[in-house]
Backbone bond lengths (Angstrom), bond angles and torsions (degrees), N, CA, C in turn:
res aa  C-N    CA-C-N  psi(-1)  N-CA   C-N-CA  omega(-1)  CA-C   N-CA-C  phi
1 L - - - 1.504 - - 1.425 103.14 -
2 L 1.359 115.16 132.70 1.491 125.42 172.06 1.447 111.87 -122.40
3 F 1.309 117.66 127.01 1.433 121.47 179.04 1.511 113.33 -93.93
4 I 1.358 123.07 139.93 1.382 124.40 175.74 1.488 107.06 -109.92
5 L 1.376 110.62 125.36 1.430 120.00 -175.18 1.475 113.36 -102.67
6 Q 1.287 124.40 129.55 1.435 127.05 -177.90 1.503 111.08 -116.52
7 A 1.259 115.32 145.17 1.506 120.13 176.63 1.537 106.70 -58.52
8 K 1.350 115.67 151.41 1.467 120.21 -176.56 1.564 106.55 -69.41
9 V 1.336 113.23 150.22 1.470 122.13 -179.89 1.541 105.76 -95.31
10 Q 1.244 121.09 123.01 1.458 123.77 -179.73 1.537 109.45 -79.81
11 T 1.321 117.39 112.14 1.442 117.67 178.67 1.480 112.19 -119.04
12 E 1.395 117.45 -7.25 1.411 119.35 179.24 1.487 108.27 -112.42
13 P 1.338 121.47 164.71 1.461 118.27 178.34 1.518 114.04 -55.03
14 C 1.240 117.22 153.56 1.448 121.79 -175.43 1.513 110.64 -85.36
15 Y 1.297 117.62 107.56 1.484 123.61 -179.20 1.494 107.28 -119.42
16 T 1.311 117.16 144.63 1.468 122.93 169.19 1.529 108.86 -71.13
17 Q 1.341 115.15 177.11 1.380 119.94 167.00 1.552 110.31 -73.61
18 W 1.283 119.69 170.86 1.386 123.18 175.78 1.583 108.70 -77.00
19 F 1.345 117.57 139.66 1.474 120.23 179.33 1.570 102.66 -119.73
20 D 1.404 112.44 136.04 1.454 124.02 176.17 1.515 105.36 -135.55
21 R 1.287 118.65 80.36 1.445 121.92 -171.73 1.540 112.98 -94.29
22 D 1.308 117.50 -13.06 1.408 121.32 -177.12 1.516 110.96 -136.20
23 N 1.254 117.98 164.26 1.496 119.70 173.36 1.552 106.86 -132.85
24 P 1.298 116.46 169.35 1.469 119.27 -168.35 1.590 112.04 -86.30
25 S 1.311 118.68 10.37 1.443 119.91 -170.09 1.510 112.50 -67.17
26 G 1.379 118.58 -31.84 1.401 119.14 177.30 1.494 115.92 -83.67
27 S 1.302 117.97 -115.92 1.468 117.66 -178.26 1.616 110.27 -94.65
28 G 1.311 115.58 1.36 1.508 118.01 175.75 1.516 110.84 160.12
29 D 1.316 117.28 -171.90 1.411 122.59 179.64 1.503 105.92 -110.29
30 Y 1.323 120.98 117.84 1.412 128.17 -177.47 1.506 113.00 -118.79
31 E 1.336 118.40 100.99 1.444 124.10 -178.71 1.554 103.51 -111.26
32 T 1.364 115.05 73.97 1.511 119.27 -167.69 1.590 107.56 -94.18
33 T 1.362 109.55 138.64 1.511 115.42 -178.42 1.612 113.19 -59.00
34 P 1.308 118.49 -45.34 1.510 112.95 176.15 1.483 117.37 -57.87
35 K 1.406 120.14 -40.80 1.401 121.79 174.62 1.528 115.02 -63.69
36 I 1.351 115.52 -42.22 1.413 119.82 178.97 1.550 112.85 -63.71
37 Q 1.371 113.86 -40.84 1.466 120.34 174.54 1.568 109.33 -63.20
38 Q 1.243 122.10 -40.97 1.384 127.80 -178.53 1.532 111.51 -62.84
39 E 1.324 112.21 -44.99 1.482 120.94 -173.52 1.546 113.08 -84.39
40 N 1.367 115.63 -22.60 1.459 120.64 -177.18 1.500 111.47 -130.23
41 P 1.227 124.97 57.29 1.509 128.17 -169.24 1.537 111.50 -56.74
42 E 1.289 115.71 -37.96 1.515 121.95 -178.08 1.581 112.88 -83.28
43 K 1.289 117.48 -12.87 1.407 120.37 -171.54 1.534 116.06 -105.87
44 I 1.341 116.56 -2.38 1.425 122.87 178.02 1.507 111.51 -143.28
45 C 1.362 116.92 137.05 1.382 121.83 -178.60 1.595 111.68 -66.67
46 S 1.311 116.15 160.97 1.488 120.28 -177.42 1.562 110.82 -74.39
47 K 1.316 116.25 -24.25 1.479 118.37 -178.20 1.484 109.51 -135.69
48 P 1.350 120.71 84.62 1.445 121.87 -177.15 1.513 107.22 -69.82
49 I 1.379 113.93 150.87 1.453 125.13 178.09 1.540 111.85 -79.29
50 S 1.336 109.06 -44.78 1.573 111.95 -177.87 1.484 102.45 -159.65
51 C 1.418 114.00 171.82 1.395 119.23 179.68 1.579 109.22 -134.81
52 E 1.242 116.49 162.11 1.442 124.59 -179.10 1.522 108.38 -133.37
53 V 1.313 116.68 131.24 1.422 121.10 -177.48 1.498 110.53 -126.77
54 Q 1.345 113.80 138.21 1.543 120.69 176.83 1.492 110.31 -154.14
55 T 1.308 116.47 162.61 1.426 117.45 178.20 1.503 107.57 -67.95
56 I 1.354 115.33 167.27 1.500 116.82 177.61 1.455 114.74 -66.14
57 N 1.472 114.78 -10.72 1.492 116.82 176.98 1.531 109.88 -95.25
58 G 1.383 120.27 3.06 1.406 125.45 176.76 1.464 116.30 96.11
59 T 1.342 123.58 6.29 1.478 122.76 176.50 1.549 108.87 -80.53
60 P 1.278 115.80 125.08 1.476 124.13 177.44 1.531 108.36 -56.03
61 V 1.370 117.19 138.29 1.406 122.30 -176.15 1.562 111.58 -54.78
62 D 1.300 120.40 -34.61 1.466 120.72 178.96 1.511 116.46 -72.69
63 L 1.279 116.12 -7.57 1.488 121.50 176.82 1.538 110.41 -101.05
64 T 1.364 116.72 3.63 1.498 117.30 176.67 1.534 108.98 -95.39
65 T 1.289 120.09 172.28 1.453 125.60 177.64 1.602 111.29 -97.80
66 D 1.290 115.40 2.00 1.507 119.95 -177.95 1.544 109.66 -69.39
67 N 1.363 114.39 142.49 1.432 122.59 172.80 1.492 107.29 -83.61
68 I 1.301 122.93 114.71 1.415 124.58 -176.48 1.512 111.22 -100.55
69 K 1.353 113.34 136.55 1.392 121.27 -176.73 1.518 109.84 -83.93
70 I 1.383 113.28 -58.81 1.476 119.75 -175.67 1.504 109.03 -130.91
71 C 1.357 113.54 134.97 1.478 120.80 172.57 1.457 108.11 -151.55
72 T 1.369 116.05 82.29 1.448 124.59 178.26 1.487 111.38 -132.13
73 V 1.338 115.88 156.64 1.481 118.13 173.86 1.459 113.70 -61.21
74 L 1.347 116.78 -39.95 1.430 120.89 -177.87 1.558 113.13 -67.47
75 D 1.346 114.19 -46.97 1.484 116.17 -173.84 1.580 112.67 -95.59
76 G 1.371 114.63 -24.75 1.446 117.34 -178.72 1.515 107.29 95.06
77 F 1.262 114.12 -145.79 1.541 119.83 -172.31 1.509 114.79 -122.92
78 S 1.213 121.78 136.58 1.439 126.97 174.35 1.527 115.03 -138.66
79 C 1.257 116.37 128.54 1.453 123.42 179.32 1.575 102.77 -125.87
80 I 1.320 118.20 119.56 1.472 122.49 -177.40 1.491 109.82 -104.28
81 N 1.308 116.12 124.43 1.493 122.41 -176.47 1.559 113.90 -53.69
82 E 1.323 115.68 -42.04 1.503 119.67 -175.33 1.607 110.20 -68.76
83 H 1.288 117.71 -8.40 1.462 121.29 178.66 1.497 111.48 -97.03
84 Q 1.337 118.56 10.21 1.443 124.03 -172.08 1.491 114.48 -109.22
85 N 1.263 119.95 22.08 1.472 125.35 173.76 1.603 108.52 55.50
86 G 1.304 119.03 53.26 1.462 121.22 178.46 1.527 116.12 78.18
87 K 1.308 117.94 6.89 1.468 122.37 -179.41 1.500 105.45 -114.05
88 Q 1.294 116.47 169.79 1.439 124.26 179.23 1.559 107.68 -103.10
89 C 1.314 118.78 147.14 1.460 123.52 174.74 1.540 106.99 -56.02
90 K 1.379 114.33 153.48 1.428 116.62 167.98 1.584 108.53 -79.02
91 D 1.287 118.95 166.26 1.431 122.17 -177.80 1.546 107.15 -89.60
92 Y 1.302 116.82 124.41 1.500 122.24 -171.67 1.494 111.84 -114.96
93 K 1.337 113.53 162.20 1.376 121.81 172.51 1.547 109.61 -134.80
94 I 1.304 119.98 157.62 1.416 122.17 -175.07 1.584 109.34 -135.72
95 R 1.319 116.59 152.45 1.389 120.68 174.16 1.508 107.87 -142.16
96 Y 1.292 120.68 157.91 1.466 126.35 -176.54 1.474 114.72 -123.56
97 K 1.389 113.82 138.41 1.408 118.81 170.21 1.534 110.25 -84.28
98 C 1.296 120.27 127.77 1.384 120.49 -178.78 1.563 112.87 -114.90
99 P 1.368 116.41 171.42 1.472 114.60 175.61 1.549 110.69 -65.30
100 E 1.296 119.00 152.85 1.451 127.45 -172.19 1.544 109.28 -55.62
101 D 1.320 117.35 -37.34 1.474 119.99 -176.51 1.550 110.14 -68.57
102 F 1.255 121.66 -17.37 1.533 120.24 171.60 1.449 113.38 -66.51
103 C 1.330 118.08 -38.48 1.443 121.48 179.75 1.554 114.38 -88.24
104 K 1.285 118.87 -15.11 1.375 122.40 -174.77 1.500 111.74 -74.27
105 D 1.354 117.80 136.72 1.454 121.16 -178.31 1.547 104.30 -118.63
106 D 1.296 115.57 111.89 1.470 124.26 -177.85 1.512 115.62 -85.73
107 S 1.259 114.56 9.65 1.468 117.30 -172.75 1.506 110.42 -70.58
108 E 1.331 112.93 149.87 1.497 117.36 178.99 1.536 109.52 -76.67
109 P 1.373 113.18 160.68 1.527 111.16 178.33 1.483 109.46 -64.95
110 C 1.292 111.21 156.01 1.487 118.50 178.74 1.449 111.44 -122.75
111 F 1.297 119.38 160.38 1.494 122.35 -179.68 1.498 112.34 -114.91
112 T 1.349 114.05 148.13 1.465 117.88 173.84 1.505 110.39 -85.37
113 Q 1.321 116.94 -179.47 1.381 120.37 168.73 1.556 109.98 -70.46
114 W 1.273 117.66 164.86 1.578 120.75 175.08 1.511 106.07 -71.60
115 F 1.239 116.78 140.16 1.523 122.41 177.30 1.603 107.80 -117.04
116 D 1.261 113.92 134.46 1.454 121.89 174.52 1.515 106.71 -142.17
117 R 1.381 112.58 94.29 1.510 114.67 -175.53 1.511 112.99 -111.70
118 D 1.382 116.81 -4.92 1.510 121.05 177.52 1.442 111.17 -131.14
119 N 1.315 115.80 163.07 1.498 120.35 177.76 1.535 104.60 -117.96
120 P 1.361 115.75 156.93 1.430 121.79 -177.76 1.555 111.55 -81.89
121 S 1.369 112.30 72.90 1.429 119.51 177.32 1.541 107.87 -123.43
122 G 1.231 114.32 163.02 1.567 118.65 177.26 1.449 105.32 67.96
123 S 1.403 116.85 -122.14 1.477 124.53 -169.13 1.556 108.96 -91.59
124 G 1.293 122.73 -4.66 1.462 122.70 179.14 1.498 112.00 151.49
125 D 1.399 111.51 -168.69 1.482 120.36 -179.97 1.561 108.24 -111.94
126 Y 1.252 117.18 111.46 1.436 123.91 -175.01 1.442 112.28 -108.07
127 E 1.383 114.99 109.96 1.457 123.63 178.95 1.493 106.91 -112.01
128 T 1.299 119.78 66.01 1.531 120.00 -174.59 1.486 112.41 -86.43
129 V 1.293 114.28 153.25 1.436 121.54 -179.92 1.539 111.78 -62.14
130 I 1.273 118.96 -42.57 1.543 118.92 178.52 1.515 109.23 -59.12
131 E 1.364 119.86 -47.67 1.425 118.58 -175.46 1.554 111.03 -72.41
132 I 1.367 118.85 -33.30 1.484 121.34 175.83 1.498 108.21 -62.45
133 R 1.303 116.62 -44.62 1.514 118.19 -177.55 1.534 108.64 -64.44
134 G 1.373 118.18 -33.28 1.453 119.14 177.73 1.494 114.86 -68.43
135 E 1.365 114.77 -38.02 1.480 120.64 179.87 1.522 114.33 -84.99
136 Y 1.337 119.42 -24.25 1.384 124.86 -179.85 1.440 113.26 -128.93
137 P 1.332 119.03 63.96 1.451 119.87 -175.51 1.553 113.12 -62.14
138 D 1.317 112.13 142.22 1.540 121.30 177.38 1.523 108.80 70.09
139 Q 1.330 122.45 18.67 1.492 120.40 176.20 1.469 113.81 -116.46
140 L 1.378 113.89 8.35 1.473 117.37 176.80 1.553 106.22 -138.71
141 C 1.364 115.30 132.56 1.434 119.41 -177.14 1.510 109.44 -69.32
142 T 1.307 112.61 167.33 1.451 121.27 -179.52 1.545 117.31 -63.65
143 N 1.361 114.29 -39.14 1.455 119.20 -179.27 1.561 113.81 -128.43
144 P 1.316 118.24 74.43 1.389 119.02 172.36 1.592 113.14 -58.64
145 I 1.342 116.56 144.76 1.423 116.23 175.98 1.509 117.55 -92.07
146 S 1.303 118.96 -21.23 1.415 121.19 175.09 1.553 108.05 -168.91
147 C 1.295 121.77 175.37 1.401 127.15 173.87 1.514 113.88 -132.03
148 E 1.258 114.34 158.35 1.514 118.38 -178.66 1.547 102.06 -119.53
149 V 1.346 116.99 141.84 1.423 122.29 -170.78 1.590 105.62 -128.48
150 Q 1.352 115.74 134.04 1.454 120.55 167.17 1.529 107.45 -151.92
151 T 1.345 117.38 175.70 1.409 119.77 178.53 1.500 109.30 -79.35
152 I 1.293 119.49 169.39 1.496 123.11 -178.32 1.505 109.65 -65.08
153 H 1.377 118.64 -20.26 1.460 122.79 173.29 1.514 116.29 -86.32
154 G 1.286 116.28 3.14 1.452 120.46 177.73 1.549 115.96 92.60
155 T 1.268 118.21 4.59 1.433 122.32 -178.12 1.517 110.79 -80.34
156 P 1.362 119.97 120.13 1.440 119.69 178.06 1.549 110.75 -72.49
157 L 1.302 115.65 161.92 1.451 120.51 174.87 1.572 109.53 -58.18
158 P 1.318 116.39 148.56 1.471 119.75 -179.27 1.554 113.65 -73.06
159 P 1.368 116.54 159.13 1.472 118.77 176.04 1.509 107.42 -53.51
160 P 1.344 119.59 150.80 1.500 123.83 17.95 1.415 116.19 -90.19
161 F 1.322 120.97 9.53 1.460 125.45 -175.68 1.501 112.84 -73.16
162 G 1.295 118.03 -31.54 1.493 121.00 179.17 1.539 112.13 83.00
163 T 1.277 113.92 -177.76 1.434 121.80 174.75 1.543 112.69 -124.23
164 P 1.255 122.91 129.94 1.431 123.84 -10.59 1.542 110.89 -75.73
165 F 1.387 114.12 164.02 1.431 120.30 178.66 1.452 109.40 -89.40
166 H 1.282 120.94 115.13 1.470 125.23 176.96 1.467 113.19 -106.88
167 I 1.317 115.02 123.24 1.470 119.77 176.07 1.471 113.71 -105.38
168 P 1.279 123.27 125.01 1.500 121.49 176.42 1.479 105.97 -56.04
169 F 1.362 112.03 137.40 1.461 120.54 -174.71 1.490 114.23 -68.57
170 D 1.327 116.58 132.66 1.466 120.72 174.56 1.515 103.22 -137.24
171 P 1.331 116.30 116.10 1.477 123.42 -174.31 1.502 114.56 -68.90
172 L 1.360 115.60 -15.22 1.459 118.50 -175.40 1.550 106.99 -90.81
173 P 1.383 117.01 136.28 1.442 119.03 179.14 1.474 112.27 -78.27
174 P 1.294 116.66 154.62 1.498 115.89 178.07 1.485 110.07 -70.88
175 S 1.411 116.10 153.01 1.453 117.74 177.18 1.614 107.76 -76.81
176 K 1.320 110.34 135.32 1.423 116.75 -179.38 1.527 113.27 -82.96
């Protein structure tokens, strides 16, 4: 059994991961775009479209009582402790919406090695994803798009399936 792995298809808006590079213990909480781009060049686009800020607990910045100095996509986010009427800023995180091409993966599908973990005895030959993952950890991607099947001698399945035989991927094993 050979699995064919395809790059993910981007169907949701292209967002970066959340970044929390600072905490409010000093003069404030500074989640600035230039610093984040400098520290994470492969994880953020060069020209973000927008940004989203929330506390590390998930409360959107506009629902907090903090007085915010800066919150722009160009500059990022800054909360200064001395502007908080004797309180400290909350700890914030920021993420960016990027152009779709930043999230797009144009790589070609790739193939795994051939797997043969069962023999045709008893009720059949079961090469299930769950069992293959158990016997070959970290050798199968999370979301295969299809699989190719042939005998251990290299013979593909007979027509009408053709060569190669591609089965739409179903992560659930058949009931035995």
